[in-house]
C-alpha positions in Angstrom: 5.0 73.4 -39.3 1.7 71.6 -39.0 2.8 69.3 -41.8 6.1 68.6 -40.1 4.4 67.8 -36.8 2.0 65.4 -38.6 5.0 63.6 -40.2 6.7 63.3 -36.8 3.6 61.9 -35.1 3.1 59.4 -38.0 6.7 58.2 -37.6 6.5 57.1 -33.8 4.5 56.9 -30.6 3.8 59.5 -28.0 5.0 59.0 -24.4 1.4 58.4 -23.3 0.9 55.7 -25.8 4.1 54.0 -24.7 3.1 54.1 -21.1 -0.3 52.7 -21.9 1.3 49.9 -23.9 3.6 49.1 -21.0 0.7 49.1 -18.5 -1.3 46.7 -20.8 1.7 44.4 -21.2 2.3 44.4 -17.4 -1.4 43.5 -16.7 -1.3 40.7 -19.3 2.0 39.4 -18.0 0.6 39.3 -14.4 -2.5 37.5 -15.6 -0.4 35.0 -17.5 2.0 34.5 -14.5 -0.9 34.0 -12.2 -2.5 31.4 -14.5 0.9 29.6 -14.8 1.4 29.5 -11.0 -2.1 28.1 -10.7 -1.3 25.4 -13.2 2.0 24.5 -11.4 0.2 24.3 -8.1 -2.6 22.1 -9.6 0.1 19.9 -11.2 1.9 19.6 -7.8 -1.3 18.7 -6.0 -2.2 16.2 -8.7 1.3 14.7 -8.3 1.0 14.5 -4.5 -2.5 12.9 -4.8 -1.2 10.3 -7.2 1.8 9.6 -5.0 -0.6 9.2 -2.0 -2.8 6.8 -4.0 0.2 4.7 -5.0 1.4 4.6 -1.4 -2.0 3.5 -0.1 -2.4 0.9 -2.8 1.1 -0.5 -2.1 0.5 -0.7 1.6 -2.9 -2.4 1.3 -1.6 -4.8 -1.3 1.5 -5.6 0.7 -0.6 -6.5 3.8 -3.1 -8.5 1.7 -0.4 -10.5 0.0 1.3 -11.3 3.3 -2.0 -12.5 4.9 -2.9 -14.5 1.8 0.3 -16.6 2.2 -0.1 -17.1 6.0 1.7 -20.4 6.8 1.1 -22.7 9.9 4.7 -22.5 10.9 5.3 -21.5 14.6 8.7 -20.2 15.7 10.9 -20.4 18.7 11.5 -17.4 20.8 15.0 -15.8 20.7 16.0 -17.8 23.8 14.6 -21.1 22.4 12.5 -21.9 25.4 9.0 -21.3 24.2 6.9 -21.6 21.0 5.3 -18.6 19.4 2.2 -19.1 17.3 2.3 -19.0 13.5 -0.1 -16.0 13.9 -0.1 -13.6 16.8 -2.5 -10.6 16.9 -3.2 -8.5 20.0 -4.2 -4.9 19.9 -3.0 -4.4 23.4 0.7 -4.8 22.4 2.9 -2.6 20.4 3.1 -5.3 17.6 -0.4 -5.4 16.2 0.2 -8.4 13.9 3.0 -11.0 13.6 2.9 -14.1 11.5 4.8 -16.5 9.2 4.2 -16.2 5.5 5.3 -18.1 2.4 6.5 -16.9 -0.9 9.6 -15.0 0.2 11.3 -14.5 -3.2 14.9 -15.5 -3.5 16.3 -14.1 -6.9 19.9 -14.2 -5.6 19.5 -18.0 -4.8 20.7 -17.4 -1.2 20.6 -20.5 1.1 17.6 -19.6 3.2 14.0 -20.5 3.7 11.2 -19.2 1.5 9.2 -18.7 4.7 9.4 -15.3 6.3 8.4 -13.9 9.7 6.8 -10.5 9.4 5.2 -8.1 11.8 3.2 -4.8 11.5 3.2 -2.0 13.9 2.3 1.7 14.1 4.7 4.3 15.4 4.2 8.1 15.3 1.3 7.8 12.8 3.3 5.6 10.4 2.7 2.0 9.5 5.8 -0.2 9.5 6.5 -3.7 8.2 9.2 -5.6 10.1 10.7 -8.9 8.9 13.5 -11.2 10.1 16.2 -12.8 8.0 15.5 -16.2 9.8 12.4 -17.7 11.3 13.9 -19.0 14.5 16.0 -15.9 15.3 18.3 -15.3 18.1 18.9 -12.3 20.3 21.6 -11.1 17.9 19.2 -11.2 14.9 18.3 -7.7 13.8 15.0 -7.3 11.9 14.5 -4.9 9.1 11.9 -2.2 9.7 10.4 -0.7 6.6 8.0 2.3 6.6 5.0 1.6 4.4 2.6 4.4 5.0 2.2 7.7 6.9 -0.9 9.5 8.3 -2.1 6.2 9.8 -4.5 6.3 12.8 -5.0 2.6 13.4 -4.9 -0.9 12.1 -7.5 -3.3 13.4 -7.9 -7.0 12.6 -10.4 -9.7 13.2 -10.3 -13.4 12.3 -12.8 -15.9 11.1 -12.6 -19.4 12.7 -13.6 -22.6 11.0 -17.0 -22.4 12.6 -17.6 -19.0 11.1 -17.2 -17.1 14.3 -15.2 -13.9 14.3 -12.6 -13.1 17.0 -10.4 -10.1 17.4 -7.4 -11.8 19.0 -5.2 -14.7 17.9 -4.4 -17.4 19.1 -7.9 -17.8 20.4 -7.0 -19.9 23.5 -3.8 -20.8 25.3 -2.9 -23.9 27.1 -0.1 -25.1 29.4 0.1 -28.5 27.8 3.2 -28.7 25.5 1.8 -30.9 22.8 -1.5 -29.1 22.7 0.3 -25.8 22.6 2.4 -26.8 19.6 -0.7 -27.9 17.8 -2.6 -24.7 18.7 0.3 -22.6 17.5 -0.2 -24.0 14.0 -3.9 -23.0 13.8 -4.9 -20.5 11.2 -8.1 -18.6 10.6 -10.2 -19.2 7.6 -10.1 -15.5 6.7 -8.7 -12.2 8.0 -10.4 -8.8 7.9 -8.2 -5.7 8.4 -9.4 -2.1 8.8 -6.8 0.6 8.1 -7.8 4.0 9.2 -6.0 7.0 7.6 -6.2 10.7 8.4 -7.1 11.7 4.9 -8.8 8.6 3.4 -10.8 7.5 6.4 -11.4 3.7 6.8 -10.2 1.1 4.4 -11.4 -2.4 4.9 -10.3 -5.6 3.2 -11.1 -9.3 3.7 -8.5 -11.8 2.9 -9.1 -15.5 2.5 -6.4 -17.7 3.8 -5.2 -20.3 1.3 -5.3 -24.0 2.2 
């Protein structure tokens, strides 16, 4: 009998041994699953971080390129009665920045100007870039409004005049004389500095030299 029992034990596992093996397998599986979940979360966080980096870079580059191509081309208001400056910046208004820029690409060869009127504004913590299909638009002209970036706290600008002095509002001075007004509306700063404050990145500053 003793020899028969020895042969039976040699040919298989006891219930206790099976339970111990299952427990070890379960622990190893849980450790492996936990490690996998951590890797997935880290990968997701890395993807979100890279997406945020790209979004910030695109927004800053878009704003910089627009300002670099600032053109001294004023526009008519939708009613055609007054002249609006080539560059308008006033932090007290909903539109923080509005100006005429060059270099509007035209791959489809549409009959339109290569100049473009653009504006930047913040709404519900998001930075938007607005542009019009024509410079001298009418009341029926609908602009396109494109979201550039979220988690935005503020966008502040200041402008360097030809004498090297910095101002925070443009145009610098207004006049009631029509000919002087048209001339002043074409004035451009020498450089523009913008400060973009984000909830997660803090303050991002760039200085852009105006060509020409």
